[in-house]
N, C-alpha and C positions, 0 to 999 in steps of 0.2 A: 794878764794872761792865761784861759786857763789848760792847768796840765794836760797831757793828749790822756790817757787815763779817765778825769776826768769828764774832756768830753768823748771821748766813749761813750763811756758808765750815762753819760744824757742821752745820747744821739739812741741807743740802747731799748732804755727804758719805752723812748716816747715812739720808736719807733714797733715797740709789743703794744703800747696802749693801742696804739693809730692802726695795726696790722689788727689786736685783738677786735676790735668793730670794727670793721670794715669785714671781716668773717658773720656777722652779726646780721651780715646784710644780703638778701640771693640777689639775681645777677641784674633783673629789671631796676632793685631798690639802687644796686652801686650805681647802674648807671642810668638814671632819672636829673636830666638835669632840672635846673631852678631852684636845685634842693640845698645849698648848701653858701651859708652867707647871707641868704637873702638878693642873692643873684642868681646867676647865671648857673655856677656851679652842679656839677655833680660829684660823688663821691671817687667814684672815676676820674672824673677830673682833679682831685684834689688828689688823687696817686700821681695823677701825673706834674703836677705841680710841685710837690715835695721831691718828688727824684728828679724832677728837673733842675731842684739846689745840687741836693747830691752829686747830678752829675758835672753843675758846677764849678762846685767843691773839687771834685777828682779831677778834674782838666785844671784846677786851679793848683793844688798838687802837683801835678804830674810837671806841669808848665812850669813853675818854680821851681825844682827839683834841677828840670832840664836847663838852667836860668834861663827859659825863656818868660817873656810877657805871658803871660795868662791871659785866654781866652776872652773872655769875660770881662775881662781891664777893656777892652774894645770893644765889648758890648756896650759895656755903659758909655760911651762917647757917641754913638749914636741911639740909642734905647735908652728910657726908664725904666723901672724895677715889674711897675704895671703892663708895659708894653711885651719886656720878654717871658710876665705869668701869662699873656695873652696866645703870644704865638706859642709856647712849650704845649700850652692846655689844646690847641685850636692842631696843632701836633700830632694828635693822642685822639683827637676827639672819635674818630670812623675807627683806634683799633680797639679791638677784642676785650672782653677783660679781660683772660687770664693773659695773652698779651702783656695788659699793660701792669699787674699785677707782678706778674712773672720782671718787670726788667723793674718797677718798684724795689722789687727785694732783691734784686740782683744788685744794685747800685750800691741800693745800702748794705750787704756783706762788700762789695767792692772800697767802699768807704771807711767803714771799720779798721777795715785791714790795711787801706792804707795809711790810716792816721796811726795806727796801731807800729806799722812798719817804717812809720819817717821819725828820725833820729830826734834825740830832743835835740843835739846844735840846730839843723833845721827846723823844728818848729818851734824854738826860739827866736831863727832869722831876722834878719832886717828886709822887711819887707817895702819894697820902693814905690810897687803899681799905683799905691793909691795910698792920699796922704793919711786918711782915716784910721786906716788900718797901720801898725808896725812893726809884726812878724805875723810869718806865716800862719802861727796861728791864732791870732786873731781875725785874720783875714776869711781864714775858713769861718771862726765862729762868728764872723760878719754876714756870711753866707748864707747862715744856715738858722744865723741869728732870728730874733723879733723885736717889733719893739716894747713890747712891755717885759720879755724874759732876759733879754740882752742876747748874749752868746751861745750856738748850738741850742737852741729853741723855740725854731721855726714846727718842728709839728705842736707841739703845744701850744703853740697859738691859734689853731686851728680845730683842737680837741674842744673845747665845747661846744661847735657849730655839729661837729661830727656826733657827739653824742644825744646833742639834740634834738640831732637826724635820726639816728639807730630808737632810739627814746619813742616816737612817730613812729617809726615803721611796725612797733613792740605791739600796739594799740589796735 
């Protein structure tokens, strides 16, 4: 299990790098669909997507600390991760760029604060709602993880695509 301070460090570093790359795009380039990862997404969609999973992590911390089953566990009973991603991006498809970026930054600040204020006891407490994650910290790490990098590396999994797109816009 990754300690809370290490989780916060990883999340802060990735958020800063992604936000800096977003800042290099003008509003039209930020919202242009079909530019990320060889698919339909825009950088704006990526911001909505990253925010979605931070929202799920916040809900998980909140539900768990209240002794309730976190909403993501019910969502996973009827939807795949890809379906959740599609639904989450669709939710913000017509939102303004400032609204999406405000949400992206706000969710990140709230998540880092929630992790920081979670006690070590709660962070390492048994997580009984998912058989793959033994503790709350592991569950949050899984929600914010990637196949390549493991827990708390979700944003890093998208950096190569984002960097490539930003580079193309500079030519």
